[in-house]
N, C-alpha and C positions, 0 to 999 in steps of 0.2 A: 504494500500500500504506500503510495507516495505522500509527500509532505502535504500537498494541497488537498488530496483526497482525505487524509486523516483529519486535517483541520476542519474541512467542510463537514465531514461526518460528525465530529464532536460538537460542532456548533449547531448542526441541524438536530442533533439529539441533546439539546440544551439541558433538559431535565429528565432525560430517559435513564432510569436507574435499573431497568431490566435488560436482559440480553448479555452479550459478551463483547469485549473489545480485544482485538489482537494486540500483541506486544508492540508492533510497529505503530499502530494507531495511537496507543498510549504515549509512547516515547516521542513521536513526532509532535503530538499536542503539547507535551512538556517543553520541547524545543521552541514551539510557537509561543508559549507563555513566557519563556525566558527572553526571547527576542522582543516581544511586545513590551515586556517590563523594562528592558533596556531603552527602547525608544521612548517610553513614557517618562522614564527618569531623565533622559536627555531633554525632552520637552519641558519638564518641570524646571530643570536647571536654566534652560534658555529663557523661559517665560518668567522665571522667578516665582513660581508657585510652590516651591518647596517649603517645608516647615523645619523648625529647629530640631525636631525629633528625627528627621531623616527622610521620611516619606513625604511626597508631594501630593498635591491635589489630583493631578492627572494620573499618577501611579496608583493612588488610592481608588479612584473611580474605575480604572482598568482592572485592578485586583477584584473589586466588588463585582464588576460585570462578568468576570471569568470564574468566579467562585463556584457557582452551580455546575457549569460544564466540567470543571476540574474534579469536583466530587463525583459527578455522574460517570465520567470516564474511568476514574479510579475504582469505583464500585463495579463497573462492567469488566474492568481488567481483573479484579478479584474473582468475579464470576467465571472468567475464562480459565482461571486456575482451580476451579471447583471449590471456591470458598465463598461464604456468604459475605455480603457487603458490609455487615457489621464489623468485620475485621478492620475496617478503616479506622475504627475508634482506638485501635492499639497505637495509632499515631499520636495520640494524646500523651503517651508516655515518652518523654524525651529520650533520644539516642537509641535505646533498646527497641522501642516501638518503631522508630523510623527505619532501623536496620532490618527488622522483621518484614515491614512493608516493602522495603527495597528488594529483599530476597523474593517475596511473592511477585512483585511487578516484573522482575527479570526472568521468571520461570516461563517455560514454553507452554503453549496452549495444551489443555488436556482434551481427551476425546469427548464425544458428545456427553453432556451432563444435564443436570436438572435445569440449567439456565439456557439451554439451546444446543443446536448442533455446533460442531467444531467449525469456527469461521475459516480455518485454513482449508477445509474441505469444500467450502462454498466457492463458486466462481467469482472472480473479481467484478465489482460493479462497473457498468458501462459509463464511460466519461461523457 
């Protein structure tokens, strides 16, 4: 799955918490978030909309706008590894929880499971 397809899929499934997300879909969307965050931070610096605490107005609005798609794709990624979306809450535990989630996110897709068919077995969507 390409960068553009992954971002388009994640944004079109803005609050879809069911189904599965391939590893490439998740990581391309993570890269998109990083790039958009960098652009927002640069805009904050140029426009002078930054706060003393570090985060600026534009970066905060972008983070807020992308919050739900980030949670949705993370839950769908957990579904792809045959885990319930509730595992995302382990991320509330600093460091250890983050490492556990990282391990889950980098694992390969599992065969067909309760959350749907293996997305690797499905044909690629037409562009």
